[in-house]
Biopython code that builds the backbone (N, CA, C, O; Angstrom):
import numpy as np
from Bio.PDB.StructureBuilder import StructureBuilder

atoms = [
    (1, "UNK", "N", (-18.485, -2.474, -9.878)),
    (1, "UNK", "CA", (-18.094, -1.616, -8.791)),
    (1, "UNK", "C", (-16.826, -0.862, -9.169)),
    (1, "UNK", "O", (-15.861, -1.479, -9.622)),
    (2, "UNK", "N", (-16.804, 0.443, -8.997)),
    (2, "UNK", "CA", (-15.619, 1.212, -9.333)),
    (2, "UNK", "C", (-14.565, 1.058, -8.240)),
    (2, "UNK", "O", (-14.890, 0.888, -7.065)),
    (3, "UNK", "N", (-13.309, 1.118, -8.642)),
    (3, "UNK", "CA", (-12.192, 0.966, -7.721)),
    (3, "UNK", "C", (-11.887, 2.301, -7.065)),
    (3, "UNK", "O", (-11.899, 3.342, -7.721)),
    (4, "UNK", "N", (-11.616, 2.267, -5.772)),
    (4, "UNK", "CA", (-11.194, 3.458, -5.063)),
    (4, "UNK", "C", (-9.709, 3.653, -5.287)),
    (4, "UNK", "O", (-8.913, 2.760, -4.998)),
    (5, "UNK", "N", (-9.339, 4.787, -5.787)),
    (5, "UNK", "CA", (-7.937, 5.117, -6.002)),
    (5, "UNK", "C", (-7.658, 6.388, -5.217)),
    (5, "UNK", "O", (-8.397, 7.368, -5.312)),
    (6, "UNK", "N", (-6.590, 6.355, -4.448)),
    (6, "UNK", "CA", (-6.205, 7.531, -3.673)),
    (6, "UNK", "C", (-5.215, 8.333, -4.506)),
    (6, "UNK", "O", (-5.372, 8.407, -5.725)),
    (7, "UNK", "N", (-4.241, 8.910, -3.918)),
    (7, "UNK", "CA", (-3.264, 9.673, -4.678)),
    (7, "UNK", "C", (-2.277, 8.705, -5.326)),
    (7, "UNK", "O", (-1.739, 7.833, -4.643)),
    (8, "UNK", "N", (-2.030, 8.839, -6.624)),
    (8, "UNK", "CA", (-1.177, 7.870, -7.323)),
    (8, "UNK", "C", (0.288, 7.949, -6.886)),
    (8, "UNK", "O", (0.821, 9.023, -6.608)),
    (9, "UNK", "N", (0.903, 6.801, -6.838)),
    (9, "UNK", "CA", (2.345, 6.656, -6.622)),
    (9, "UNK", "C", (2.862, 7.186, -5.295)),
    (9, "UNK", "O", (3.981, 7.695, -5.239)),
    (10, "UNK", "N", (2.085, 7.084, -4.230)),
    (10, "UNK", "CA", (2.562, 7.521, -2.918)),
    (10, "UNK", "C", (2.468, 6.433, -1.852)),
    (10, "UNK", "O", (2.938, 6.630, -0.731)),
    (11, "UNK", "N", (1.881, 5.316, -2.175)),
    (11, "UNK", "CA", (1.633, 4.267, -1.190)),
    (11, "UNK", "C", (2.936, 3.594, -0.765)),
    (11, "UNK", "O", (3.798, 3.314, -1.598)),
    (12, "UNK", "N", (3.074, 3.338, 0.529)),
    (12, "UNK", "CA", (4.284, 2.727, 1.076)),
    (12, "UNK", "C", (4.208, 1.201, 1.131)),
    (12, "UNK", "O", (5.152, 0.559, 1.592)),
    (13, "UNK", "N", (3.124, 0.619, 0.679)),
    (13, "UNK", "CA", (2.906, -0.827, 0.726)),
    (13, "UNK", "C", (3.946, -1.584, -0.093)),
    (13, "UNK", "O", (4.226, -1.238, -1.241)),
    (14, "UNK", "N", (4.521, -2.636, 0.526)),
    (14, "UNK", "CA", (5.447, -3.515, -0.180)),
    (14, "UNK", "C", (5.164, -4.957, 0.221)),
    (14, "UNK", "O", (4.815, -5.241, 1.367)),
    (15, "UNK", "N", (5.317, -5.848, -0.726)),
    (15, "UNK", "CA", (5.104, -7.273, -0.503)),
    (15, "UNK", "C", (6.351, -8.032, -0.930)),
    (15, "UNK", "O", (6.820, -7.885, -2.059)),
    (16, "UNK", "N", (6.883, -8.837, -0.030)),
    (16, "UNK", "CA", (8.021, -9.704, -0.349)),
    (16, "UNK", "C", (7.452, -11.074, -0.714)),
    (16, "UNK", "O", (7.132, -11.875, 0.164)),
    (17, "UNK", "N", (7.331, -11.329, -1.990)),
    (17, "UNK", "CA", (6.707, -12.568, -2.471)),
    (17, "UNK", "C", (7.456, -13.813, -2.010)),
    (17, "UNK", "O", (6.851, -14.870, -1.837)),
    (18, "UNK", "N", (8.754, -13.699, -1.811)),
    (18, "UNK", "CA", (9.539, -14.852, -1.367)),
    (18, "UNK", "C", (9.175, -15.301, 0.046)),
    (18, "UNK", "O", (9.315, -16.478, 0.379)),
    (19, "UNK", "N", (8.708, -14.371, 0.876)),
    (19, "UNK", "CA", (8.313, -14.707, 2.243)),
    (19, "UNK", "C", (6.882, -15.235, 2.330)),
    (19, "UNK", "O", (6.536, -15.945, 3.274)),
    (20, "UNK", "N", (6.055, -14.891, 1.352)),
    (20, "UNK", "CA", (4.635, -15.241, 1.387)),
    (20, "UNK", "C", (4.442, -16.750, 1.430)),
    (20, "UNK", "O", (5.049, -17.494, 0.659)),
    (21, "UNK", "N", (3.577, -17.189, 2.354)),
    (21, "UNK", "CA", (3.263, -18.621, 2.481)),
    (21, "UNK", "C", (1.880, -18.962, 1.912)),
    (21, "UNK", "O", (1.450, -20.115, 1.954)),
    (22, "UNK", "N", (1.194, -17.951, 1.382)),
    (22, "UNK", "CA", (-0.094, -18.201, 0.745)),
    (22, "UNK", "C", (-1.256, -18.415, 1.689)),
    (22, "UNK", "O", (-2.226, -19.084, 1.331)),
    (23, "UNK", "N", (-1.181, -17.858, 2.892)),
    (23, "UNK", "CA", (-2.253, -18.064, 3.877)),
    (23, "UNK", "C", (-3.536, -17.297, 3.524)),
    (23, "UNK", "O", (-4.628, -17.695, 3.929)),
    (24, "UNK", "N", (-3.404, -16.205, 2.774)),
    (24, "UNK", "CA", (-4.566, -15.433, 2.348)),
    (24, "UNK", "C", (-5.093, -14.424, 3.354)),
    (24, "UNK", "O", (-6.134, -13.811, 3.118)),
    (25, "UNK", "N", (-4.409, -14.240, 4.456)),
    (25, "UNK", "CA", (-4.869, -13.272, 5.464)),
    (25, "UNK", "C", (-4.943, -11.859, 4.898)),
    (25, "UNK", "O", (-5.873, -11.118, 5.215)),
    (26, "UNK", "N", (-3.987, -11.478, 4.073)),
    (26, "UNK", "CA", (-3.996, -10.125, 3.506)),
    (26, "UNK", "C", (-5.246, -9.898, 2.658)),
    (26, "UNK", "O", (-5.840, -8.821, 2.684)),
    (27, "UNK", "N", (-5.626, -10.905, 1.924)),
    (27, "UNK", "CA", (-6.826, -10.808, 1.088)),
    (27, "UNK", "C", (-8.071, -10.698, 1.964)),
    (27, "UNK", "O", (-8.993, -9.941, 1.661)),
    (28, "UNK", "N", (-8.083, -11.450, 3.034)),
    (28, "UNK", "CA", (-9.237, -11.457, 3.933)),
    (28, "UNK", "C", (-9.426, -10.121, 4.658)),
    (28, "UNK", "O", (-10.560, -9.675, 4.834)),
    (29, "UNK", "N", (-8.347, -9.485, 5.076)),
    (29, "UNK", "CA", (-8.465, -8.279, 5.900)),
    (29, "UNK", "C", (-8.413, -6.971, 5.115)),
    (29, "UNK", "O", (-8.774, -5.927, 5.657)),
    (30, "UNK", "N", (-7.983, -6.995, 3.875)),
    (30, "UNK", "CA", (-7.852, -5.756, 3.089)),
    (30, "UNK", "C", (-9.229, -5.219, 2.699)),
    (30, "UNK", "O", (-9.989, -5.907, 2.017)),
    (31, "UNK", "N", (-9.559, -3.993, 3.126)),
    (31, "UNK", "CA", (-10.883, -3.451, 2.818)),
    (31, "UNK", "C", (-11.063, -3.017, 1.368)),
    (31, "UNK", "O", (-12.190, -2.757, 0.947)),
    (32, "UNK", "N", (-9.987, -2.932, 0.597)),
    (32, "UNK", "CA", (-10.099, -2.473, -0.785)),
    (32, "UNK", "C", (-9.595, -3.465, -1.818)),
    (32, "UNK", "O", (-9.318, -3.094, -2.958)),
    (33, "UNK", "N", (-9.475, -4.720, -1.424)),
    (33, "UNK", "CA", (-9.090, -5.793, -2.348)),
    (33, "UNK", "C", (-7.820, -5.468, -3.127)),
    (33, "UNK", "O", (-7.761, -5.640, -4.344)),
    (34, "UNK", "N", (-6.817, -5.001, -2.413)),
    (34, "UNK", "CA", (-5.543, -4.655, -3.031)),
    (34, "UNK", "C", (-4.792, -5.913, -3.478)),
    (34, "UNK", "O", (-4.029, -5.878, -4.443)),
    (35, "UNK", "N", (-5.014, -7.020, -2.767)),
    (35, "UNK", "CA", (-4.271, -8.251, -3.029)),
    (35, "UNK", "C", (-5.116, -9.281, -3.770)),
    (35, "UNK", "O", (-6.344, -9.289, -3.676)),
    (36, "UNK", "N", (-4.430, -10.148, -4.509)),
    (36, "UNK", "CA", (-5.024, -11.326, -5.130)),
    (36, "UNK", "C", (-4.096, -12.499, -4.869)),
    (36, "UNK", "O", (-2.913, -12.312, -4.588)),
    (37, "UNK", "N", (-4.623, -13.689, -4.961)),
    (37, "UNK", "CA", (-3.826, -14.900, -4.819)),
    (37, "UNK", "C", (-3.540, -15.431, -6.214)),
    (37, "UNK", "O", (-4.450, -15.637, -7.016)),
    (38, "UNK", "N", (-2.263, -15.648, -6.489)),
    (38, "UNK", "CA", (-1.885, -16.193, -7.790)),
    (38, "UNK", "C", (-0.738, -17.179, -7.586)),
    (38, "UNK", "O", (0.259, -16.856, -6.940)),
    (39, "UNK", "N", (-0.880, -18.355, -8.128)),
    (39, "UNK", "CA", (0.124, -19.412, -7.999)),
    (39, "UNK", "C", (0.470, -19.692, -6.542)),
    (39, "UNK", "O", (1.628, -19.944, -6.211)),
    (40, "UNK", "N", (-0.535, -19.647, -5.673)),
    (40, "UNK", "CA", (-0.357, -19.994, -4.272)),
    (40, "UNK", "C", (0.275, -18.926, -3.401)),
    (40, "UNK", "O", (0.612, -19.187, -2.246)),
    (41, "UNK", "N", (0.440, -17.727, -3.938)),
    (41, "UNK", "CA", (1.023, -16.624, -3.173)),
    (41, "UNK", "C", (0.259, -15.329, -3.447)),
    (41, "UNK", "O", (-0.344, -15.144, -4.505)),
    (42, "UNK", "N", (0.307, -14.456, -2.470)),
    (42, "UNK", "CA", (-0.349, -13.163, -2.629)),
    (42, "UNK", "C", (0.438, -12.287, -3.602)),
    (42, "UNK", "O", (1.663, -12.366, -3.692)),
    (43, "UNK", "N", (-0.295, -11.461, -4.318)),
    (43, "UNK", "CA", (0.297, -10.453, -5.186)),
    (43, "UNK", "C", (-0.503, -9.181, -5.038)),
    (43, "UNK", "O", (-1.688, -9.220, -4.709)),
    (44, "UNK", "N", (0.137, -8.055, -5.278)),
    (44, "UNK", "CA", (-0.555, -6.769, -5.234)),
    (44, "UNK", "C", (-1.242, -6.561, -6.569)),
    (44, "UNK", "O", (-0.600, -6.545, -7.619)),
    (45, "UNK", "N", (-2.566, -6.401, -6.514)),
    (45, "UNK", "CA", (-3.350, -6.207, -7.729)),
    (45, "UNK", "C", (-3.441, -4.727, -8.078)),
    (45, "UNK", "O", (-3.270, -4.351, -9.238)),
    (46, "UNK", "N", (-3.709, -3.885, -7.081)),
    (46, "UNK", "CA", (-3.932, -2.453, -7.339)),
    (46, "UNK", "C", (-3.287, -1.640, -6.216)),
    (46, "UNK", "O", (-3.936, -1.324, -5.219)),
    (47, "UNK", "N", (-2.025, -1.309, -6.383)),
    (47, "UNK", "CA", (-1.264, -0.601, -5.355)),
    (47, "UNK", "C", (-1.914, 0.718, -4.961)),
    (47, "UNK", "O", (-2.011, 1.028, -3.773)),
    (48, "UNK", "N", (-2.353, 1.486, -5.926)),
    (48, "UNK", "CA", (-2.926, 2.803, -5.644)),
    (48, "UNK", "C", (-4.276, 2.745, -4.939)),
    (48, "UNK", "O", (-4.784, 3.779, -4.507)),
    (49, "UNK", "N", (-4.863, 1.565, -4.815)),
    (49, "UNK", "CA", (-6.119, 1.425, -4.067)),
    (49, "UNK", "C", (-5.865, 1.269, -2.571)),
    (49, "UNK", "O", (-6.799, 1.323, -1.771)),
    (50, "UNK", "N", (-4.613, 1.078, -2.197)),
    (50, "UNK", "CA", (-4.264, 0.892, -0.790)),
    (50, "UNK", "C", (-4.479, 2.186, -0.013)),
    (50, "UNK", "O", (-4.022, 3.251, -0.428)),
    (51, "UNK", "N", (-5.178, 2.087, 1.118)),
    (51, "UNK", "CA", (-5.407, 3.264, 1.958)),
    (51, "UNK", "C", (-4.475, 3.270, 3.168)),
    (51, "UNK", "O", (-4.627, 4.088, 4.075)),
    (52, "UNK", "N", (-3.517, 2.357, 3.172)),
    (52, "UNK", "CA", (-2.487, 2.270, 4.211)),
    (52, "UNK", "C", (-3.061, 2.107, 5.619)),
    (52, "UNK", "O", (-2.586, 2.731, 6.568)),
    (53, "UNK", "N", (-4.075, 1.272, 5.744)),
    (53, "UNK", "CA", (-4.653, 1.031, 7.065)),
    (53, "UNK", "C", (-3.754, 0.151, 7.923)),
    (53, "UNK", "O", (-3.810, 0.216, 9.151)),
    (54, "UNK", "N", (-2.926, -0.672, 7.284)),
    (54, "UNK", "CA", (-1.992, -1.523, 8.002)),
    (54, "UNK", "C", (-2.527, -2.892, 8.387)),
    (54, "UNK", "O", (-1.804, -3.686, 8.988)),
    (55, "UNK", "N", (-3.774, -3.182, 8.053)),
    (55, "UNK", "CA", (-4.367, -4.467, 8.438)),
    (55, "UNK", "C", (-3.604, -5.645, 7.841)),
    (55, "UNK", "O", (-3.433, -6.670, 8.502)),
    (56, "UNK", "N", (-3.152, -5.511, 6.620)),
    (56, "UNK", "CA", (-2.443, -6.613, 5.965)),
    (56, "UNK", "C", (-1.131, -6.927, 6.668)),
    (56, "UNK", "O", (-0.832, -8.091, 6.934)),
    (57, "UNK", "N", (-0.353, -5.907, 6.968)),
    (57, "UNK", "CA", (0.947, -6.150, 7.595)),
    (57, "UNK", "C", (0.799, -6.648, 9.028)),
    (57, "UNK", "O", (1.595, -7.468, 9.485)),
    (58, "UNK", "N", (-0.209, -6.159, 9.734)),
    (58, "UNK", "CA", (-0.429, -6.600, 11.116)),
    (58, "UNK", "C", (-0.898, -8.047, 11.182)),
    (58, "UNK", "O", (-0.677, -8.723, 12.187)),
    (59, "UNK", "N", (-1.540, -8.527, 10.129)),
    (59, "UNK", "CA", (-2.081, -9.883, 10.132)),
    (59, "UNK", "C", (-1.255, -10.888, 9.350)),
    (59, "UNK", "O", (-1.603, -12.069, 9.318)),
    (60, "UNK", "N", (-0.187, -10.463, 8.730)),
    (60, "UNK", "CA", (0.669, -11.390, 7.981)),
    (60, "UNK", "C", (1.547, -12.158, 8.972)),
    (60, "UNK", "O", (2.356, -11.553, 9.676)),
    (61, "UNK", "N", (1.393, -13.484, 9.033)),
    (61, "UNK", "CA", (2.127, -14.265, 10.031)),
    (61, "UNK", "C", (3.620, -14.397, 9.759)),
    (61, "UNK", "O", (4.365, -14.830, 10.638)),
    (62, "UNK", "N", (4.074, -14.034, 8.563)),
    (62, "UNK", "CA", (5.489, -14.177, 8.224)),
    (62, "UNK", "C", (6.155, -12.847, 7.864)),
    (62, "UNK", "O", (7.262, -12.829, 7.325)),
    (63, "UNK", "N", (5.484, -11.741, 8.161)),
    (63, "UNK", "CA", (6.014, -10.394, 7.904)),
    (63, "UNK", "C", (6.439, -10.192, 6.448)),
    (63, "UNK", "O", (7.474, -9.586, 6.171)),
    (64, "UNK", "N", (5.628, -10.708, 5.528)),
    (64, "UNK", "CA", (5.913, -10.539, 4.105)),
    (64, "UNK", "C", (5.423, -9.189, 3.587)),
    (64, "UNK", "O", (5.768, -8.789, 2.475)),
    (65, "UNK", "N", (4.622, -8.490, 4.387)),
    (65, "UNK", "CA", (4.031, -7.226, 3.959)),
    (65, "UNK", "C", (4.475, -6.117, 4.903)),
    (65, "UNK", "O", (4.439, -6.261, 6.125)),
    (66, "UNK", "N", (4.891, -5.012, 4.306)),
    (66, "UNK", "CA", (5.215, -3.828, 5.093)),
    (66, "UNK", "C", (4.450, -2.640, 4.540)),
    (66, "UNK", "O", (4.254, -2.515, 3.331)),
    (67, "UNK", "N", (4.025, -1.780, 5.436)),
    (67, "UNK", "CA", (3.352, -0.541, 5.056)),
    (67, "UNK", "C", (3.454, 0.416, 6.233)),
    (67, "UNK", "O", (3.285, 0.021, 7.387)),
    (68, "UNK", "N", (3.728, 1.658, 5.934)),
    (68, "UNK", "CA", (3.736, 2.684, 6.976)),
    (68, "UNK", "C", (2.302, 3.189, 7.062)),
    (68, "UNK", "O", (1.893, 4.067, 6.303)),
    (69, "UNK", "N", (1.565, 2.635, 7.975)),
    (69, "UNK", "CA", (0.130, 2.893, 8.063)),
    (69, "UNK", "C", (-0.179, 4.379, 8.133)),
    (69, "UNK", "O", (0.294, 5.091, 9.019)),
    (70, "UNK", "N", (-0.990, 4.832, 7.169)),
    (70, "UNK", "CA", (-1.461, 6.204, 7.146)),
    (70, "UNK", "C", (-0.475, 7.241, 6.678)),
    (70, "UNK", "O", (-0.777, 8.432, 6.753)),
    (71, "UNK", "N", (0.686, 6.854, 6.199)),
    (71, "UNK", "CA", (1.723, 7.833, 5.889)),
    (71, "UNK", "C", (1.615, 8.422, 4.486)),
    (71, "UNK", "O", (1.586, 9.643, 4.338)),
    (72, "UNK", "N", (1.555, 7.597, 3.476)),
    (72, "UNK", "CA", (1.659, 8.065, 2.092)),
    (72, "UNK", "C", (0.640, 9.098, 1.684)),
    (72, "UNK", "O", (1.011, 10.153, 1.169)),
    (73, "UNK", "N", (-0.633, 8.831, 1.897)),
    (73, "UNK", "CA", (-1.668, 9.767, 1.468)),
    (73, "UNK", "C", (-1.583, 11.078, 2.232)),
    (73, "UNK", "O", (-1.734, 12.149, 1.644)),
    (74, "UNK", "N", (-1.347, 11.006, 3.525)),
    (74, "UNK", "CA", (-1.258, 12.227, 4.319)),
    (74, "UNK", "C", (-0.084, 13.079, 3.858)),
    (74, "UNK", "O", (-0.227, 14.293, 3.706)),
    (75, "UNK", "N", (1.060, 12.471, 3.635)),
    (75, "UNK", "CA", (2.221, 13.223, 3.163)),
    (75, "UNK", "C", (1.998, 13.795, 1.776)),
    (75, "UNK", "O", (2.425, 14.911, 1.482)),
    (76, "UNK", "N", (1.337, 13.039, 0.933)),
    (76, "UNK", "CA", (1.071, 13.526, -0.412)),
    (76, "UNK", "C", (0.192, 14.769, -0.380)),
    (76, "UNK", "O", (0.446, 15.731, -1.106)),
    (77, "UNK", "N", (-0.827, 14.752, 0.448)),
    (77, "UNK", "CA", (-1.719, 15.910, 0.563)),
    (77, "UNK", "C", (-0.946, 17.128, 1.071)),
    (77, "UNK", "O", (-1.096, 18.229, 0.543)),
    (78, "UNK", "N", (-0.122, 16.925, 2.095)),
    (78, "UNK", "CA", (0.661, 18.030, 2.654)),
    (78, "UNK", "C", (1.649, 18.563, 1.623)),
    (78, "UNK", "O", (1.739, 19.774, 1.422)),
    (79, "UNK", "N", (2.387, 17.678, 0.972)),
    (79, "UNK", "CA", (3.373, 18.117, -0.013)),
    (79, "UNK", "C", (2.735, 18.849, -1.181)),
    (79, "UNK", "O", (3.273, 19.849, -1.657)),
    (80, "UNK", "N", (1.616, 18.369, -1.638)),
    (80, "UNK", "CA", (0.933, 19.060, -2.741)),
    (80, "UNK", "C", (0.387, 20.412, -2.293)),
    (80, "UNK", "O", (0.400, 21.374, -3.061)),
    (81, "UNK", "N", (-0.096, 20.488, -1.048)),
    (81, "UNK", "CA", (-0.590, 21.760, -0.520)),
    (81, "UNK", "C", (0.547, 22.783, -0.397)),
    (81, "UNK", "O", (0.328, 23.989, -0.511)),
    (82, "UNK", "N", (1.760, 22.279, -0.164)),
    (82, "UNK", "CA", (2.925, 23.155, -0.070)),
    (82, "UNK", "C", (3.471, 23.548, -1.439)),
    (82, "UNK", "O", (4.444, 24.295, -1.536)),
    (83, "UNK", "N", (2.842, 23.044, -2.488)),
    (83, "UNK", "CA", (3.227, 23.417, -3.841)),
    (83, "UNK", "C", (4.394, 22.637, -4.409)),
    (83, "UNK", "O", (4.965, 23.042, -5.421)),
    (84, "UNK", "N", (4.757, 21.550, -3.796)),
    (84, "UNK", "CA", (5.851, 20.735, -4.316)),
    (84, "UNK", "C", (5.383, 20.037, -5.580)),
    (84, "UNK", "O", (4.308, 19.437, -5.608)),
    (85, "UNK", "N", (6.182, 20.117, -6.611)),
    (85, "UNK", "CA", (5.755, 19.612, -7.909)),
    (85, "UNK", "C", (6.516, 18.381, -8.369)),
    (85, "UNK", "O", (6.113, 17.757, -9.351)),
    (86, "UNK", "N", (7.589, 18.009, -7.707)),
    (86, "UNK", "CA", (8.393, 16.873, -8.149)),
    (86, "UNK", "C", (7.838, 15.542, -7.663)),
    (86, "UNK", "O", (8.429, 14.498, -7.938)),
    (87, "UNK", "N", (6.752, 15.555, -6.970)),
    (87, "UNK", "CA", (6.144, 14.319, -6.479)),
    (87, "UNK", "C", (5.496, 14.565, -5.137)),
    (87, "UNK", "O", (5.671, 15.617, -4.522)),
    (88, "UNK", "N", (4.764, 13.602, -4.706)),
    (88, "UNK", "CA", (4.038, 13.775, -3.473)),
    (88, "UNK", "C", (4.627, 12.961, -2.331)),
    (88, "UNK", "O", (4.174, 13.063, -1.191)),
    (89, "UNK", "N", (5.616, 12.170, -2.629)),
    (89, "UNK", "CA", (6.192, 11.293, -1.612)),
    (89, "UNK", "C", (6.860, 12.103, -0.512)),
    (89, "UNK", "O", (7.409, 13.177, -0.763)),
    (90, "UNK", "N", (6.810, 11.584, 0.701)),
    (90, "UNK", "CA", (7.422, 12.270, 1.835)),
    (90, "UNK", "C", (8.936, 12.351, 1.695)),
    (90, "UNK", "O", (9.578, 13.137, 2.392)),
    (91, "UNK", "N", (9.509, 11.560, 0.812)),
    (91, "UNK", "CA", (10.954, 11.567, 0.624)),
    (91, "UNK", "C", (11.417, 12.687, -0.294)),
    (91, "UNK", "O", (12.617, 12.934, -0.415)),
    (92, "UNK", "N", (10.479, 13.364, -0.941)),
    (92, "UNK", "CA", (10.827, 14.415, -1.877)),
    (92, "UNK", "C", (11.250, 15.658, -1.103)),
    (92, "UNK", "O", (10.553, 16.118, -0.198)),
    (93, "UNK", "N", (12.383, 16.176, -1.475)),
    (93, "UNK", "CA", (12.881, 17.403, -0.878)),
    (93, "UNK", "C", (13.205, 18.374, -1.992)),
    (93, "UNK", "O", (14.054, 18.097, -2.838)),
    (94, "UNK", "N", (12.546, 19.485, -1.995)),
    (94, "UNK", "CA", (12.793, 20.505, -3.011)),
    (94, "UNK", "C", (13.477, 21.688, -2.379)),
    (94, "UNK", "O", (13.063, 22.161, -1.321)),
    (95, "UNK", "N", (14.514, 22.166, -3.015)),
    (95, "UNK", "CA", (15.265, 23.312, -2.477)),
    (95, "UNK", "C", (14.959, 24.533, -3.304)),
    (95, "UNK", "O", (15.483, 25.612, -3.030)),
]
sb = StructureBuilder()
sb.init_structure("model")
sb.init_model(0)
sb.init_chain("A")
sb.init_seg("    ")
for serial, (resi, resn, name, xyz) in enumerate(atoms, 1):
    if name == "N":
        sb.init_residue(resn, " ", resi, " ")
    sb.init_atom(name, np.array(xyz, "f"), 0.0, 1.0, " ", f" {name:<3s}", serial, name[0])
structure = sb.get_structure()
């Protein structure tokens, strides 16, 4: 099965491994298998496969995962459409 990759390097997903308790909820709810379990804790396997749906962060019982649901890809598309070349992140400001 081929991996779905959205726009590279724009995803807002972050995982604090120190907070992770290894419950596996992120793995269960992620529609694109972004996470894997390794050494009893979740890890991000494929960051660029994240579609920023927010299911992982909403279901993490210890708030180890943060993501601005729906932000990265939408901003990347808008920034690229505006001709910005230094990156697609919403934080990029070109003068």
